[in-house]
C-alpha positions in Angstrom: -0.2 0.0 0.2 1.2 3.5 -0.7 2.2 5.5 2.1 0.0 8.8 1.9 2.3 10.8 4.3 5.2 11.4 1.9 2.8 12.3 -1.2 2.4 15.6 -2.8 -1.1 17.1 -3.4 -1.0 16.2 -6.7 -0.3 12.7 -6.2 -2.6 12.5 -3.7 -5.5 14.0 -5.9 -4.3 11.7 -9.0 -4.5 8.3 -7.1 -8.1 8.0 -7.3 -8.0 8.5 -11.0 -5.7 5.6 -11.3 -7.4 3.6 -8.8 -10.6 3.8 -11.0 -8.9 3.0 -14.0 -7.6 -0.3 -12.4 -11.4 -1.1 -11.4 -12.7 0.1 -14.7 -9.9 -2.5 -16.1 -10.7 -4.9 -13.7 -14.5 -4.9 -14.6 -13.6 -5.9 -18.0 -11.5 -8.6 -17.1 -14.3 -9.8 -15.1 -16.9 -9.7 -17.9 -14.4 -11.6 -19.9 -14.4 -14.3 -17.1 -10.8 -13.7 -16.7 -11.0 -13.8 -12.7 -7.1 -13.9 -12.1 -6.4 -10.8 -13.7 -9.2 -9.1 -12.8 -8.4 -10.1 -8.9 -4.8 -8.6 -9.5 -6.5 -5.1 -10.9 -9.1 -5.2 -7.9 -6.3 -5.5 -5.6 -3.9 -2.7 -6.9 -7.1 -0.4 -7.1 -7.7 -1.1 -3.3 -3.9 -0.5 -2.6 -4.5 2.9 -4.5 -7.7 3.7 -2.7 -7.9 1.6 0.9 -11.1 3.3 1.6 -13.5 2.4 -1.3 -16.4 0.4 -0.2 -16.9 -0.5 -3.6 -13.4 -1.9 -4.8 -13.7 -4.4 -1.6 -17.4 -5.1 -3.0 -15.8 -5.9 -6.5 -13.1 -8.0 -5.3 -15.5 -9.9 -3.1 -17.3 -10.7 -6.5 -14.2 -11.6 -7.9 -13.3 -14.6 -5.2 -16.8 -15.7 -5.4 -16.0 -16.5 -8.8 -13.2 -17.8 -7.9 -14.9 -20.2 -5.3 -12.9 -18.8 -2.5 -15.9 -17.7 -0.5 -13.6 -17.1 2.8 -11.7 -14.5 1.4 -14.7 -13.0 -0.6 -16.5 -12.8 2.9 -13.6 -11.3 4.5 -13.6 -8.4 1.8 -17.5 -7.9 1.7 -17.3 -7.3 5.7 -14.9 -5.1 4.9 -17.0 -3.3 2.6 -19.6 -3.2 4.9 -17.4 -1.5 8.0 -16.6 1.3 5.4 -20.1 1.7 4.2 -22.5 0.4 6.6 -25.5 1.1 3.8 -23.9 -0.9 1.2 -26.5 -3.2 -0.1 -24.6 -5.3 -2.3 -22.0 -6.1 0.1 -24.9 -7.7 2.4 -25.8 -9.5 -0.6 -22.5 -11.0 -1.2 -22.1 -11.9 2.8 -25.3 -13.7 2.6 -24.2 -15.7 -0.7 -20.6 -16.7 1.2 -22.2 -17.4 4.4 -24.6 -19.5 2.7 -21.9 -21.2 0.6 -20.0 -22.0 3.6 -23.1 -23.5 5.3 -23.0 -20.8 8.1 -26.9 -20.7 8.2 -27.0 -17.9 11.2 -24.6 -15.6 9.0 -26.7 -15.8 6.3 -30.1 -15.2 7.9 -28.5 -12.2 9.6 -27.3 -11.0 6.1 -30.8 -11.3 4.6 -32.2 -9.2 7.4 -29.9 -6.4 6.9 -30.8 -6.6 3.1 -34.3 -6.4 3.7 -34.1 -3.7 6.7 -31.9 -1.5 4.0 -34.4 -2.1 1.1 -37.9 -3.6 1.9 -38.7 -4.4 -1.9 -35.4 -6.2 -2.7 -35.7 -9.7 -4.1 -31.5 -10.0 -4.2 -31.4 -12.5 -1.3 -34.7 -14.4 -1.7 -33.0 -17.6 -3.1 -30.5 -17.1 -0.1 -33.2 -17.2 2.5 -35.4 -20.0 0.8 -32.2 -22.0 0.6 -31.1 -21.1 4.6 -34.1 -22.1 5.4 -33.9 -25.6 3.5 -30.5 -25.9 4.8 -32.0 -25.9 8.4 -34.4 -28.7 7.9 -31.7 -30.7 6.1 -29.0 -30.2 8.9 -32.0 -31.5 11.6 -32.6 -34.7 9.1 -28.8 -35.2 8.8 -28.1 -35.2 12.8 -31.4 -37.6 13.2 -30.0 -40.1 10.6 -26.4 -39.7 12.1 -27.7 -40.3 15.8 -29.3 -43.5 14.5 -26.3 -44.6 12.4 -28.1 -44.7 8.9 -25.0 -43.5 7.2 -26.0 -44.0 3.9 -28.9 -41.7 4.3 -26.5 -39.4 5.9 -24.8 -39.4 2.7 -27.6 -38.6 0.6 -28.9 -35.5 2.5 -25.2 -34.1 2.9 -25.3 -34.4 -1.1 -28.4 -32.5 -1.1 -26.6 -29.9 1.7 -23.6 -29.7 -0.2 -25.4 -28.3 -3.4 -26.7 -25.3 -1.3 -23.2 -25.2 0.6 -20.6 -26.5 -1.7 -17.8 -24.7 0.4 -19.2 -26.1 3.7 -16.0 -28.1 5.3 -18.4 -29.3 8.2 -20.6 -31.1 5.8 -17.5 -32.5 3.3 -16.2 -33.7 6.5 -19.1 -35.4 7.8 -19.9 -36.9 4.8 -16.3 -38.3 4.3 -16.8 -39.9 8.2 -20.0 -41.8 7.3 -17.9 -43.0 3.8 -15.5 -44.1 6.2 -18.1 -46.0 8.4 -19.5 -47.6 5.3 -16.2 -48.9 4.3 -15.9 -46.2 1.1 -12.3 -45.5 2.7 -10.5 -44.3 -0.5 -13.6 -41.9 -1.4 -13.3 -40.7 2.7 -9.8 -40.4 2.0 -10.2 -38.1 -0.9 -12.0 -35.9 0.9 -10.4 -35.2 4.0 -6.8 -34.6 2.0 -8.6 -32.2 -0.1 -9.7 -30.4 2.9 -6.3 -30.6 4.6 -5.0 -28.6 1.6 -7.3 -25.9 2.3 -6.6 -26.1 6.3 -3.6 -28.2 7.5 -4.9 -27.9 11.1 -8.2 -29.3 10.6 -8.6 -31.9 13.5 -11.3 -33.0 12.0 -9.9 -34.1 8.9 -6.9 -35.8 10.4 -9.5 -37.6 12.4 -11.1 -38.6 9.4 -7.6 -39.9 8.0 -7.3 -42.0 11.4 -10.6 -43.3 10.5 -9.7 -44.3 7.2 -6.5 -46.1 8.4 -8.4 -47.9 11.5 -11.2 -48.9 9.0 -8.3 -50.6 6.5 -6.6 -52.3 9.7 -3.6 -49.7 10.0 -4.2 -49.6 13.7 -0.6 -48.1 14.7 -1.1 -45.5 12.4 -4.7 -44.8 13.3 -3.8 -44.3 16.5 -1.1 -41.4 15.4 -3.6 -39.8 13.6 -6.4 -39.7 16.4 -3.1 -38.5 18.9 -2.3 -35.5 16.2 -6.0 -34.6 16.0 -6.2 -34.2 19.8 -2.7 -32.2 20.3 -4.7 -29.8 17.9 -7.9 -30.2 19.8 -7.4 -31.7 23.2 -11.5 -32.1 23.6 -11.8 -33.7 19.9 -14.3 -36.4 21.5 -14.4 -38.7 18.4 -10.8 -38.6 18.5 -10.7 -39.4 22.1 -13.4 -42.4 21.5 -11.6 -44.0 18.2 -8.3 -43.7 19.9 -9.3 -45.8 22.9 -11.4 -48.3 20.4 -8.1 -48.4 18.2 -5.9 -49.6 21.2 -8.1 -52.0 22.4 -8.6 -53.8 19.4 -5.0 -53.8 18.7 -4.3 -55.6 22.0 -7.2 -57.9 21.9 -6.1 -58.8 18.4 -2.6 -59.5 19.4 -3.7 -61.3 22.6 -5.9 -63.9 20.5 -3.1 -64.5 17.9 -1.0 -65.3 21.3 -2.9 -67.7 22.8 -3.9 -69.4 19.4 -0.2 -70.0 18.6 0.5 -70.9 21.7 -2.5 -74.0 21.7 -5.1 -72.2 24.3 -7.7 -72.2 21.4 -10.6 -71.9 24.0 -9.2 -68.9 25.4 -8.4 -67.5 22.0 -12.0 -68.4 21.1 -13.3 -66.2 24.0 -10.6 -63.5 23.1 -11.7 -63.4 19.3 -15.5 -63.4 20.1 -15.0 -60.3 22.6 -13.1 -58.2 20.1 -15.7 -58.9 17.6 -18.3 -56.7 19.6 -16.3 -53.8 19.6 -17.3 -52.2 16.2 -19.8 -53.8 13.7 -18.7 -51.6 11.1 -14.9 -52.6 10.6 -15.4 -55.0 8.0 -11.8 -55.8 7.6 -10.9 -56.4 11.0 -14.0 -58.4 11.8 -13.5 -60.2 8.7 -9.9 -61.2 10.0 -11.0 -61.8 13.6 -13.9 -64.0 12.2 -11.4 -66.0 10.3 -9.1 -66.4 12.9 -12.2 -67.6 15.3 -13.0 -70.1 12.7 -9.4 -71.4 12.6 -9.9 -72.1 16.0 -13.4 -73.6 16.0 -11.4 -76.5 13.6 -8.9 -76.8 16.0 -11.3 -77.7 19.1 -13.9 -79.7 16.6 -16.4 -77.0 16.2 -16.5 -77.8 12.0 -20.3 -76.5 12.2 -19.2 -73.0 13.8 -16.1 -72.8 11.5 -18.1 -72.9 8.5 -20.7 -70.3 10.2 -17.5 -68.1 10.6 -16.4 -68.5 7.5 -19.8 -67.4 5.8 -19.9 -64.6 7.6 -16.2 -63.5 6.3 -17.3 -64.1 3.0 -20.4 -62.1 3.2 -18.0 -59.1 4.6 -15.4 -60.1 1.7 -16.1 -62.5 -1.0 -12.4 -62.3 -2.2 -11.1 -63.9 1.0 -9.3 -66.4 -0.3 -8.0 -68.3 3.2 -11.9 -67.9 4.1 -13.1 -69.8 1.2 -10.3 -72.5 1.4 -10.6 -73.2 5.1 -14.5 -73.6 4.5 -14.0 -76.0 1.7 -11.9 -78.1 4.0 -14.5 -78.2 6.8 -16.8 -79.1 4.1 -15.1 -81.9 3.2 -14.6 -83.3 6.7 -18.5 -82.7 7.4 -18.9 -84.8 4.4 -20.6 -82.2 2.4 -18.7 -83.2 -0.4 -20.5 -81.1 -3.1 -20.3 -77.8 -1.2 -16.8 -78.5 -0.8 -15.8 -79.0 -4.5 -17.9 -75.9 -5.2 -15.9 -73.6 -2.5 -12.7 -75.0 -4.4 -14.0 -74.2 -7.7 -14.7 -70.4 -6.6 -11.1 -70.7 -4.9 -9.7 -71.5 -8.1 -11.3 -68.5 -9.6 -9.9 -66.4 -7.8 -6.0 -67.7 -8.0 -5.1 -70.2 -10.2 -2.1 -72.1 -8.2 -1.0 -75.5 -8.5 -2.1 -76.3 -4.6 -5.9 -74.9 -5.3 -5.6 -77.3 -8.4 -4.6 -80.0 -6.3 -7.1 -79.7 -3.7 -10.1 -79.5 -6.3 -9.2 -82.8 -7.8 -9.0 -84.4 -4.4 -12.3 -82.7 -3.5 -14.3 -84.1 -6.8 -12.7 -87.6 -6.2 -14.1 -87.3 -2.5 -17.7 -86.3 -4.0 -17.5 -89.1 -6.6 -16.5 -91.4 -3.9 -19.6 -90.2 -1.5 -22.4 -91.3 -4.2 -21.0 -94.9 -4.4 -22.2 -97.2 -1.9 -20.6 -97.1 1.2 -19.6 -100.8 1.6 -18.4 -100.3 5.3 -21.3 -98.4 6.5 -23.6 -101.5 5.1 -22.0 -103.7 7.1 -21.4 -101.6 10.0 -17.8 -101.6 10.3 -15.1 -99.4 10.2 -12.0 -98.9 7.2 -9.6 -100.7 9.0 -11.3 -103.8 10.3 -9.9 -107.1 9.8 -10.8 -109.9 7.7 -12.7 -111.7 10.9 -14.5 -108.4 11.5 -15.9 -108.6 7.6 -17.0 -112.0 8.0 -18.5 -111.8 11.6 -20.3 -108.3 10.1 -21.9 -110.1 7.0 -22.8 -113.4 9.3 -24.7 -110.7 11.6 -26.2 -108.4 8.4 -27.0 -111.6 6.0 -29.3 -113.2 8.8 -30.9 -110.1 9.8 -32.1 -109.1 6.3 -32.4 -112.7 4.8 -35.9 -113.1 2.8 -36.9 -116.2 4.5 -36.9 -114.3 7.7 -39.2 -111.6 6.7 -41.8 -114.5 4.8 -44.6 -113.2 6.8 -44.1 -109.3 6.5 -45.8 -106.9 4.1 -44.8 -106.8 0.5 -43.3 -103.4 0.8 -41.2 -104.7 4.0 -40.4 -107.7 1.8 -38.9 -105.8 -1.0 -37.0 -103.5 1.4 -35.2 -106.5 3.0 -34.4 -108.2 -0.1 -32.6 -104.7 -1.1 -30.7 -104.8 1.9 -30.1 -108.8 1.8 -28.5 -107.8 -1.6 -26.5 -104.8 -0.6 -24.9 -106.6 2.1 -23.9 -109.3 -0.4 -22.1 -106.7 -2.1 -20.6 -105.4 0.6 -19.0 -108.7 1.8 -18.0 -109.7 -2.0 -16.2 -106.5 -2.6 -14.4 -106.1 1.1 -13.4 -109.6 1.2 -11.6 -110.0 -1.8 -8.4 -108.0 -1.5 -7.6 -107.3 -5.0 -11.5 -105.1 -5.3 -11.3 -104.0 -1.6 -8.3 -101.7 -2.9 -9.8 -101.0 -5.9 -12.9 -99.8 -4.3 -10.5 -97.9 -1.6 -9.0 -96.1 -4.1 -12.3 -94.8 -5.6 -12.7 -96.9 -8.9 -16.7 -98.3 -9.7 -16.2 -101.7 -8.7 -19.7 -102.0 -8.9 -20.0 -101.2 -12.4 -17.6 -103.4 -13.4 -17.9 -106.6 -11.8 -21.1 -106.5 -10.0 -23.8 -106.4 -12.6 -24.5 -110.3 -12.5 -24.0 -110.6 -8.7 -26.4 -112.8 -7.3 -26.7 -112.5 -3.0 -28.3 -116.1 -2.6 -25.4 -117.5 -3.9 -23.0 -115.4 -1.9 -25.0 -116.5 1.2 -25.2 -120.4 0.5 -21.0 -119.8 -0.4 -20.6 -118.3 2.8 -22.2 -120.6 5.5 -21.2 -123.7 3.2 -17.2 -122.8 3.8 -17.8 -120.8 7.3 -20.7 -123.0 8.8 -23.8 -121.5 10.2 -26.6 -123.8 10.4 -28.0 -127.3 11.5 -28.3 -128.9 8.2 -25.7 -127.1 5.8 -26.8 -129.5 2.8 -30.0 -128.3 2.7 -29.3 -124.6 3.5 -32.2 -124.2 5.8 -31.7 -122.0 8.4 -33.8 -121.2 11.5 -33.9 -117.7 11.9 
């Protein structure tokens, strides 16, 4: 600014004319939408004549076109201090306050315009918008309190159309986006705000929130503490720092207990940790996977499957959970579900190991669809030859058709089928070669059982092994 104390009277009277020329040139640039050039010319005019309310008003209008509402508001209010009756300056204050989300400031400026000119309609739109913004704020708060974060984002988008420069609305939207797992969007907003205000505790809090929801707990804690350094009373940062530390400690304790084989204690820790924050999908999916692992170690396979189901609801790409569920399904003899999971896993990651597991699952499925001859005879897979013979003797006598001669036709048919299956089972399991092929998954029944006669098997068995009063006639008493 020029020092007027050292100017001659000629220079002093010449300055307003130069300033006016600068203003006119600024107006030309403004009309041509060259706002940066106009801004410089208005600033030159203000330097020459700092007591001109009109020059500050013009520069305020220019700042508004550059979306710099804070600087525009400062100039408009300075113009009012110079000329309290400057109606246009109040109009610009109303517009800037609205853009910045300052409802009270907007309403006060509207009131002043109406007092200066009761017929003015220059701020009618701002008056209506301020009323709508007040209603939106009430709706936003109600939805925020009920944790309806999608609704909050929806209504905030409407609010930001009316108040596009409101940092409070932007950061609240970013916070809700983080709660919804849309951390990339939330982070973009927070970084954008920090470029405008590096000391914004709310922006740093949102950055910490994004780190927390992507399982970067240590970095999250650092950001919450930084926000508290800037604003020691920042309640949300205090809350989240505490939650962060609690989750970190519980995760570490649960993992330590798991590694040391204290599975039931680890199960309790993981279960308690899952109660801390239902919105943290990233951490919760890992906690659920860890608890599923614990459940497999303590024999709770169905609970392990349930945990894997919840993991995959949170993150359908969680490969470890998919493979663990496939293994559990196999152990539960749900072979079709196991195959389906391995096929999905192979789509996510084509590795030799997953291909091998899929082949094994398909083989187990194929075996499961054959008759289980061990189950038919009621024996285990490691039974001896004598145990196989004893089992056949017992089952064959139970289901022999002569024993059910007086039963209904339906019952006789059912027992005949069981008698045949018992004979088939013994024919396979009593023959070392056939048993080996059966155990390896080959379809023995299709290759060698087509002409099987259960009655012949029965007669042959009791002929060579004994079992009735009159072996020559094979008439047994049941």
